[in-house]
C-alpha positions in Angstrom: 11.6 4.8 -10.5 8.8 4.1 -13.0 6.9 0.8 -13.2 8.4 0.1 -16.6 12.0 0.7 -15.4 11.4 -1.3 -12.2 10.1 -4.3 -14.2 12.9 -4.1 -16.7 15.6 -3.8 -14.0 14.1 -6.8 -12.2 14.1 -8.8 -15.5 17.8 -8.1 -16.0 18.8 -8.6 -12.3 16.8 -11.9 -11.7 16.6 -13.1 -15.3 12.8 -13.5 -15.2 10.1 -12.4 -17.6 7.3 -14.0 -15.6 4.3 -12.1 -14.4 2.7 -14.1 -11.6 -1.1 -13.7 -11.6 -3.0 -14.0 -8.3 -6.6 -14.9 -9.0 -7.9 -16.4 -5.7 -11.2 -18.3 -6.2 -13.3 -18.6 -3.0 -14.6 -22.1 -3.9 -11.0 -23.4 -3.6 -10.9 -22.5 0.2 -12.6 -23.1 3.5 -13.3 -19.4 3.9 -11.9 -15.9 3.1 -9.3 -16.2 5.8 -7.9 -19.4 4.2 -8.0 -17.6 0.8 -6.0 -14.7 2.2 -3.4 -17.0 3.8 -2.8 -19.1 0.7 -2.7 -16.1 -1.6 -0.1 -14.3 0.5 1.9 -17.5 0.8 2.0 -18.0 -3.0 3.1 -14.4 -3.4 6.0 -14.7 -1.0 7.1 -18.1 -2.3 7.1 -17.3 -6.0 8.5 -13.7 -5.7 12.1 -14.8 -6.6 10.9 -16.0 -10.0 8.6 -13.0 -10.8 9.3 -9.8 -12.6 5.9 -8.5 -11.3 2.7 -9.6 -9.8 -0.8 -9.2 -11.3 -3.8 -9.5 -9.0 -7.0 -9.9 -10.9 -9.3 -7.4 -9.3 -12.6 -9.3 -10.0 -11.7 -12.1 -7.6 -11.1 -9.6 -4.8 -14.2 -7.6 -5.6 -16.3 -10.8 -5.5 -15.5 -11.0 -1.8 -16.8 -7.5 -1.0 -15.0 -5.5 1.6 -13.1 -8.5 2.9 -11.7 -8.9 -0.6 -10.6 -5.3 -0.9 -8.8 -5.6 2.4 -7.0 -8.7 1.2 -6.1 -6.9 -2.0 -4.6 -4.1 0.0 -2.5 -6.7 2.0 -1.4 -8.3 -1.2 -0.3 -5.0 -2.7 1.6 -4.1 0.5 3.3 -7.5 0.7 4.3 -7.3 -2.9 5.9 -3.8 -2.4 7.7 -5.1 0.6 9.1 -7.9 -1.5 10.2 -5.4 -4.2 7.6 -6.7 -6.7 5.9 -4.2 -9.0 2.1 -4.5 -8.8 0.0 -4.6 -12.0 -3.7 -4.6 -11.3 -5.8 -6.5 -13.9 -9.1 -4.5 -13.8 -9.6 -3.6 -17.5 -11.2 -0.3 -16.5 -12.6 2.1 -19.1 -15.1 4.9 -19.1 -15.7 8.5 -20.1 -14.8 11.8 -18.5 -14.9 12.2 -14.8 -15.7 8.5 -14.3 -12.5 7.5 -16.1 -10.7 10.0 -13.9 -12.2 8.4 -10.8 -11.2 4.9 -11.9 -7.7 6.2 -12.6 -7.5 7.8 -9.2 -8.9 4.8 -7.5 -6.7 2.1 -9.0 -3.4 3.9 -9.8 -3.0 5.8 -6.5 -3.2 4.7 -2.8 -2.4 1.7 -0.7 -4.9 -0.6 -2.3 -3.8 0.3 -5.8 -1.2 -1.0 -8.3 1.6 0.9 -9.9 0.1 -0.3 -13.2 -3.4 -1.0 -14.4 -5.0 -2.8 -17.4 -7.4 -0.5 -19.3 -10.0 -0.9 -22.0 -9.8 1.5 -25.0 -13.0 0.5 -26.8 -15.0 3.6 -25.6 -12.6 5.7 -27.7 -9.0 6.9 -27.4 -9.9 10.0 -25.5 -11.0 7.8 -22.6 -7.4 6.7 -22.1 -6.2 10.2 -21.2 -7.1 10.2 -17.5 -5.4 6.8 -17.0 -2.3 7.8 -18.9 -2.0 11.1 -17.2 -2.5 9.6 -13.7 0.0 6.8 -14.5 2.6 9.3 -15.7 2.1 11.6 -12.7 2.7 8.7 -10.3 5.5 6.8 -12.1 3.1 4.1 -13.1 1.9 2.5 -16.3 -1.3 1.4 -18.1 -1.6 -1.7 -20.2 -4.1 -1.1 -23.0 -6.1 -4.0 -24.4 -4.9 -4.6 -28.0 -5.5 -8.2 -28.8 -6.8 -10.3 -25.9 -6.2 -13.9 -25.3 -9.8 -15.2 -25.5 -11.1 -16.7 -28.8 -14.0 -14.3 -28.9 -11.7 -11.3 -29.2 -12.0 -11.4 -33.0 -15.6 -10.2 -32.8 -14.4 -6.6 -32.0 -10.6 -6.7 -32.3 -10.3 -8.0 -35.9 -10.4 -6.0 -39.1 -7.5 -3.8 -38.3 -8.9 -2.6 -34.9 -6.1 -4.0 -32.9 -3.6 -2.4 -35.2 -5.3 1.0 -34.7 -5.1 0.7 -31.0 -1.4 -0.3 -31.2 -0.7 2.8 -33.3 -2.4 5.0 -30.7 -0.1 3.4 -28.0 2.9 4.2 -30.1 1.7 7.8 -30.6 1.3 8.2 -26.8 4.7 6.8 -26.0 6.4 9.1 -28.5 6.0 11.8 -25.8 8.4 10.0 -23.4 12.1 9.4 -23.6 12.5 6.3 -21.4 13.6 3.0 -22.7 10.1 1.7 -22.2 7.3 4.2 -21.8 4.3 4.3 -19.5 1.7 2.9 -22.0 2.0 -0.8 -22.5 -0.1 -3.2 -24.4 -2.0 -6.4 -23.7 -1.4 -8.9 -26.5 -2.5 -12.5 -25.8 0.2 -15.2 -25.7 -2.4 -17.3 -27.5 -1.7 -15.4 -30.7 1.9 -16.3 -31.4 1.7 -15.5 -35.1 0.9 -11.9 -34.3 3.6 -11.2 -31.7 6.4 -10.1 -34.0 4.2 -7.6 -35.8 2.9 -6.0 -32.6 6.4 -5.9 -31.2 7.6 -4.0 -34.3 4.5 -1.7 -34.2 4.9 -0.7 -30.6 8.7 -0.5 -30.2 8.7 1.3 -26.8 5.7 -0.4 -25.2 6.0 -3.2 -22.6 3.8 -6.1 -23.8 1.8 -8.1 -21.3 1.2 -11.6 -22.7 -1.6 -13.4 -20.9 -2.4 -17.0 -21.6 0.8 -18.8 -20.6 0.0 -22.2 -19.1 -3.7 -22.8 -18.4 -4.9 -21.1 -21.6 -2.5 -23.2 -23.7 0.3 -20.8 -24.7 3.9 -22.1 -24.3 7.1 -20.2 -23.6 8.6 -21.4 -26.9 6.0 -19.4 -28.8 6.7 -16.1 -27.2 10.2 -15.1 -28.3 9.0 -12.7 -31.0 7.4 -10.5 -28.3 10.7 -9.6 -26.8 13.4 -7.3 -27.9 16.8 -8.8 -28.8 18.1 -8.0 -25.3 15.3 -10.2 -23.8 13.3 -7.3 -22.4 10.1 -5.6 -23.4 7.5 -8.2 -22.5 6.0 -10.0 -19.5 4.5 -13.5 -19.9 1.6 -13.9 -17.4 0.6 -17.1 -15.7 -2.1 -17.2 -13.1 -4.0 -20.5 -12.5 -0.9 -22.3 -13.8 1.0 -20.9 -10.8 -1.4 -20.3 -8.0 -3.2 -23.6 -8.5 -0.5 -25.6 -10.1 -1.5 -28.6 -8.0 -4.4 -27.7 -5.8 -3.2 -25.5 -2.9 0.3 -27.0 -2.8 2.7 -24.1 -2.3 5.7 -26.2 -3.4 3.9 -26.9 -6.7 3.3 -23.2 -7.2 7.0 -22.5 -6.6 8.0 -25.3 -9.0 5.6 -24.0 -11.7 6.9 -20.4 -11.4 10.5 -21.6 -11.6 9.7 -23.8 -14.6 7.9 -21.0 -16.5 10.8 -18.7 -15.8 13.4 -21.2 -16.9 11.4 -22.0 -20.1 11.2 -18.4 -21.0 14.9 -17.9 -20.4 15.8 -21.0 -22.5 13.8 -19.5 -25.4 15.5 -16.1 -25.1 19.1 -17.2 -24.4 
């Protein structure tokens, strides 16, 4: 089963559109062992409310080899729980380097079934990522319009729309309900969601910015198809650190985000 189908099936079965981000910050813990324990506990406790899980690779890389070992454990635990894994790494490069990144982060025990990628070195740089994802039943999520205020420096002036059109072109080669090339469109741009949904009809949309960055579930309805599928709303700090390291608070936050999204789409 492909990543896109697994996420969509989980959305329908569990009535959840929430992507739980795991961004473990070392300064919140006693040591790396404490970070590992809490991150795995949050993953297991919030899994019933998640359509997928999104580890942010930077926080694991910051811990060196210990962090990569923890990441491998997180990915293994998610798979055991039936949670599709989307690695947030925003990789992008040319030629053989792009191929190495694709091999490294879309295959193997430490890798995700899906990966965020950066298209701003040119559309040809997407090819190794897309080909590797397709060969392994995975997905890539291409940066289209990111959630940060500074995105307008390089993503304005029709650039985001050009990237969206390239995603639609790539997805035309597939026949699935949702294809293997998704798009990152910030939840912090609610006025643009309907246009991007229409422009990329067969792309899963990843909507970062729910919670800590200020986006609310009520703003996100235009990103979804009429059936309530087609998008994933991502919350990271707002779940993992909903109230310090309180696991119960993380569970409550995940449930509240899920319920809020469901109420908007019902």
